[in-house]
C-alpha positions in Angstrom: 23.0 12.0 41.0 20.0 14.5 41.9 18.0 16.9 39.5 19.1 20.3 40.3 17.5 23.1 38.9 18.9 26.3 37.1 17.1 29.9 37.1 17.8 32.4 35.3 15.2 35.5 35.6 15.7 39.2 34.4 12.6 42.3 36.3 9.0 40.6 36.2 8.4 39.6 33.2 10.5 36.6 31.4 11.7 33.8 33.5 13.6 31.0 32.4 13.9 27.3 34.0 15.8 24.2 32.7 16.0 20.8 34.1 19.0 18.7 33.8 20.4 15.5 34.9 23.8 17.4 35.1 25.8 18.3 38.2 25.8 22.0 38.2 29.6 22.2 38.5 29.7 21.2 34.6 27.6 24.3 33.6 29.9 27.1 32.6 29.0 30.4 35.6 27.8 33.8 34.0 27.2 37.2 36.3 23.7 37.6 35.6 22.5 41.2 36.5 19.3 41.2 38.3 17.1 44.4 38.9 13.3 45.1 40.5 12.3 47.6 37.8 9.9 47.2 35.5 11.0 46.6 32.3 10.1 48.7 28.8 8.2 46.9 25.5 11.8 47.2 24.9 13.7 45.4 26.8 11.1 42.8 26.0 14.0 40.8 24.1 16.2 38.2 25.1 20.1 39.8 24.9 22.5 37.6 23.1 24.4 37.0 25.8 21.3 35.1 27.4 20.6 33.5 24.2 23.9 31.9 24.3 23.7 30.7 27.8 19.8 28.8 27.1 21.4 27.3 23.6 24.4 25.9 26.0 22.2 24.7 28.9 20.0 23.2 26.4 22.7 21.0 24.3 24.3 20.2 27.8 20.6 18.9 29.0 20.1 16.5 25.7 23.6 15.1 26.1 23.0 14.1 29.6 20.2 12.0 28.9 20.7 8.1 28.7 20.5 6.3 25.5 16.8 3.9 25.5 18.4 0.3 25.9 17.2 -2.7 25.1 16.6 -4.9 27.4 15.5 -8.0 26.9 18.4 -9.6 25.9 17.9 -9.6 21.9 20.8 -6.4 21.6 23.0 -7.2 19.2 26.6 -6.0 20.0 28.2 -6.5 17.2 30.7 -4.3 15.8 29.3 -2.6 12.7 27.0 -3.1 10.4 26.7 -6.3 7.9 25.5 -7.1 4.5 23.6 -10.2 3.0 22.8 -11.3 -0.2 18.9 -12.7 0.5 17.7 -15.6 -1.7 14.0 -16.7 -2.0 13.6 -19.5 -3.7 10.3 -20.7 -5.0 9.7 -25.1 -4.3 5.8 -24.8 -5.1 6.2 -28.2 -7.9 3.2 -30.3 -9.3 5.2 -32.8 -8.8 5.3 -31.8 -4.5 1.8 -29.7 -4.4 -0.1 -31.5 -7.0 -3.2 -30.6 -5.8 -5.8 -28.5 -7.2 -1.9 -27.0 -8.9 -3.0 -23.3 -11.1 -2.2 -24.0 -14.5 -4.1 -20.5 -15.9 -5.8 -17.5 -14.8 -4.0 -17.0 -12.7 -0.9 -20.2 -12.9 0.7 -20.5 -9.8 3.1 -18.0 -8.7 5.3 -15.7 -6.8 4.6 -11.8 -5.3 7.7 -9.3 -4.4 8.9 -10.3 -1.8 8.8 -7.6 0.8 11.5 -8.1 4.0 12.5 -5.5 6.8 15.6 -5.0 9.1 13.5 -4.0 12.8 14.6 -4.4 16.5 12.0 -6.0 18.9 9.8 -2.9 19.9 8.2 -3.9 16.0 6.4 -7.0 14.3 5.6 -6.5 10.5 3.3 -10.4 10.8 3.0 -12.4 14.4 1.3 -16.0 14.2 -1.3 -15.9 16.5 -2.1 -12.2 16.3 -4.6 -10.5 14.2 -3.3 -9.3 10.4 -2.6 -5.2 10.1 -4.3 -3.6 7.5 -0.7 -3.5 5.4 -1.0 -7.5 6.0 -4.0 -7.7 4.8 -3.9 -5.5 2.0 -0.6 -7.3 1.0 -1.6 -11.3 1.5 -4.9 -10.4 -0.5 -4.2 -8.4 -3.1 -0.9 -7.9 -3.4 -0.6 -4.7 -2.6 2.3 -3.1 -0.6 1.1 0.7 0.2 0.0 0.2 3.7 3.1 -1.8 4.4 5.5 0.8 3.2 3.5 3.6 5.0 3.9 1.1 8.7 7.2 0.6 8.3 8.2 4.2 7.1 6.1 5.5 10.2 7.9 2.7 12.2 11.0 4.2 10.8 10.7 7.6 12.5 10.3 5.9 15.6 13.5 4.1 15.1 12.5 0.6 15.5 12.6 -0.1 11.4 15.9 0.6 9.7 15.3 -0.1 6.0 12.8 -1.7 3.8 13.8 -3.9 0.8 11.4 -5.2 -2.2 12.2 -7.9 -5.1 10.3 -8.9 -7.8 8.0 -11.3 -8.2 8.6 -15.1 -9.5 6.3 -15.7 -12.5 5.8 -19.4 -12.0 5.7 -21.8 -9.0 9.8 -22.8 -9.1 11.9 -20.2 -9.3 14.5 -18.0 -7.4 14.0 -14.0 -6.4 17.5 -12.3 -4.6 17.8 -8.8 -2.9 21.4 -7.4 -0.5 20.3 -6.3 2.8 22.6 -4.3 5.4 21.9 -4.4 8.8 22.4 -2.6 11.9 23.6 -3.6 14.9 20.7 -1.4 17.2 18.2 -3.7 14.1 19.2 -6.8 13.7 15.7 -8.6 13.1 14.5 -9.4 10.0 10.6 -10.5 8.9 9.8 -10.8 5.5 6.3 -12.3 4.0 5.6 -13.3 0.3 2.1 -13.8 -1.6 0.7 -17.3 -2.9 -0.9 -16.8 -6.3 -3.4 -17.6 -6.8 -4.8 -17.7 -2.9 -7.2 -16.0 -0.9 -4.9 -14.4 1.7 -2.1 -16.9 2.2 1.4 -15.8 2.5 5.0 -17.3 3.8 7.3 -16.2 5.4 9.9 -15.1 8.2 9.1 -13.3 11.9 11.7 -11.6 13.8 14.8 -13.5 12.7 17.8 -12.6 14.4 21.0 -12.7 12.8 23.0 -11.7 15.9 24.0 -14.2 18.1 26.7 -13.7 21.4 27.8 -10.4 19.8 28.4 -11.5 16.4 26.6 -11.7 12.6 25.6 -15.1 11.4 27.8 -16.2 8.5 24.9 -18.6 6.9 20.9 -19.3 7.8 18.6 -21.3 5.3 15.0 -21.4 6.7 12.2 -23.4 5.2 8.6 -21.4 4.6 5.7 -22.4 4.4 1.7 -21.7 4.4 0.2 -19.2 6.4 -3.4 -18.2 6.3 -3.7 -14.2 7.2 -7.2 -15.0 9.1 -9.1 -12.3 6.6 -10.5 -14.4 4.1 -12.7 -17.6 4.8 -12.0 -19.0 0.9 -10.8 -22.8 0.8 -8.6 -23.2 -2.7 -6.5 -21.0 -4.7 -8.8 -20.3 -7.1 -11.8 -19.3 -4.6 -13.7 -16.5 -4.9 -13.4 -13.0 -2.0 -15.0 -14.6 0.9 -14.0 -11.6 4.3 -13.5 -13.5 7.8 -16.4 -11.9 9.5 -15.2 -11.3 12.7 -11.3 -11.7 11.1 -9.2 -14.5 12.3 -5.5 -14.9 14.0 -2.8 -15.7 11.8 -2.3 -19.4 11.7 -0.2 -22.0 9.7 -1.4 -24.1 7.1 -0.8 -28.0 7.7 -1.6 -30.6 5.8 -4.5 -31.3 7.9 -5.2 -27.8 9.5 -8.1 -26.6 7.9 -9.2 -30.2 8.0 -11.5 -30.2 4.9 -11.0 -32.1 1.9 -11.8 -28.9 -0.4 -8.9 -27.3 1.0 -6.1 -27.2 -1.4 -3.0 -27.9 0.8 -5.3 -31.2 2.8 -3.1 -34.0 2.2 -4.3 -36.4 5.2 -1.4 -38.6 4.5 1.4 -36.8 4.8 2.0 -35.7 8.6 3.0 -32.3 7.8 3.8 -30.6 4.5 7.1 -30.2 2.8 7.9 -26.5 2.8 6.8 -24.6 0.1 10.1 -22.0 0.0 12.7 -21.4 1.0 15.2 -18.2 1.9 19.1 -18.7 1.9 20.9 -15.6 3.9 24.4 -15.5 3.3 26.7 -13.0 5.5 29.1 -11.2 2.8 33.2 -10.7 3.4 33.5 -6.6 2.0 32.4 -3.8 4.1 28.4 -3.1 3.5 27.3 0.3 1.1 23.8 2.1 1.9 21.7 1.2 -1.0 20.2 4.5 -1.8 17.5 2.1 -4.0 15.8 -0.5 -1.9 13.7 -2.1 -4.6 15.8 -5.2 -6.3 14.4 -6.7 -9.8 16.4 -8.7 -9.7 15.8 -12.6 -10.6 19.0 -15.8 -9.8 19.3 -17.1 -14.1 17.3 -21.1 -14.2 19.8 -23.7 -13.4 21.5 -25.2 -15.5 19.7 -28.6 -14.3 16.3 -28.2 -13.1 15.2 -28.8 -9.3 14.3 -32.5 -8.2 11.0 -32.1 -6.1 10.3 -35.8 -4.2 6.1 -36.3 -5.2 3.9 -35.9 -3.1 1.1 -38.4 -3.1 -2.4 -37.4 -4.2 -5.5 -39.9 -3.4 -8.3 -39.9 -5.4 -11.3 -38.6 -4.0 -14.6 -39.2 -5.1 -18.9 -38.0 -4.7 -21.2 -38.9 -2.6 -23.3 -42.0 -4.2 -26.5 -40.8 -6.4 -29.9 -42.4 -4.9 -30.9 -45.6 -6.6 -32.6 -45.4 -10.0 -36.1 -46.9 -10.3 -35.6 -51.2 -10.5 -36.0 -51.9 -14.0 -36.4 -55.7 -15.4 -39.3 -58.2 -16.1 -41.9 -60.1 -13.1 -40.5 -63.2 -13.4 -36.9 -62.5 -12.6 -35.5 -59.8 -10.7 -34.0 -56.8 -11.6 -31.6 -54.5 -11.5 -31.1 -50.7 -10.4 -27.8 -48.3 -10.0 -26.5 -45.6 -8.6 -23.3 -43.8 -9.5 -20.9 -41.5 -8.2 -18.1 -39.2 -10.2 -14.5 -37.9 -9.2 -13.6 -34.7 -7.5 -10.0 -35.3 -7.6 -8.0 -37.2 -9.1 -5.2 -39.8 -8.8 -1.7 -38.7 -8.9 1.9 -39.2 -7.7 0.9 -43.4 -6.6 -1.9 -42.3 -4.7 -5.0 -44.7 -4.1 -6.6 -45.0 -7.0 -9.9 -43.9 -7.8 -12.8 -47.0 -6.7 -15.9 -47.9 -9.0 -18.2 -45.6 -10.3 -21.5 -47.0 -10.5 -22.9 -49.5 -8.7 -25.8 -52.1 -8.8 -27.9 -54.6 -6.6 -30.9 -57.0 -7.3 -34.8 -55.5 -6.9 -38.2 -56.1 -7.2 -39.5 -54.6 -10.6 -41.5 -51.8 -9.4 -44.5 -52.6 -12.8 -44.5 -55.7 -10.5 -44.8 -54.5 -7.5 -48.1 -52.4 -9.1 -49.6 -55.7 -10.2 -49.4 -57.3 -6.3 
């Protein structure tokens, strides 16, 4: 189908040109009187019949425009939207993560959960990429203003469906939930929850596709592991603010990365960290109803039976030996000197016990050396 131009011109003053992808045979026929005389000022106003013609042509042109289609294979062909219950479960317990577990100022807890439904042309966050200003603000401070602003701007471009939030969890172990509504044009789900306290650590999901083979998934369970936003260089949960300059990419925190004994998630005996949290998504059988308030303050009640967590062994960590002290004793026999070290981290959960903290050795007393 070739482009064709339809022009309407009257006199020497005004002219109108409209380009359309529709063939001319689809356009209504109008008789337009043409004249070569110069128009008077009173005739510069467009007649009503001409306004109507332009409106019809414009409407027809827009109706013929081809819609933008997804071409990377992630398009969802499911019929209609789907409603899901999302449950976030924090598993950050002192049994599973005994090292430097925060007990006060503040104790271990979770920020509010931020979730976004979207298509493949939007990313809330992505491993191996730089954190956006919104991700930086949320990962460091738990502030959602920039994230919400970015999602609203993306929604204007029709790449984001809706944003949802849940209340925070005041302890390391607990639940929060909300209801999501996903449309076929926005079948992906991304979310973030900040680890509190921490320099810039969070758990999250990046672009989880809930539509597969033209069908909405019935149930999904996903383990969550900690990520470093790359904007703060702190090693421990309670590290002071230490900006990373220049910022680094978002990376997953593992049992041996960062490879530093001071890191709060450093467990060299473990091949991998246990899940810090999980999410559970369950498709609802009823027809989804559009929510006007996407903020959920609902926290599931505590389970009647306390959850059982596997214990992670934590080995004792000690400092380096101090320098040897003075050699003391009578000159008639060998003297003794001492050196000490102290405990950096107490063992837990059947971890390796602490070694000796004091050591002594024979020596020749210093006063005897002077006399010789």
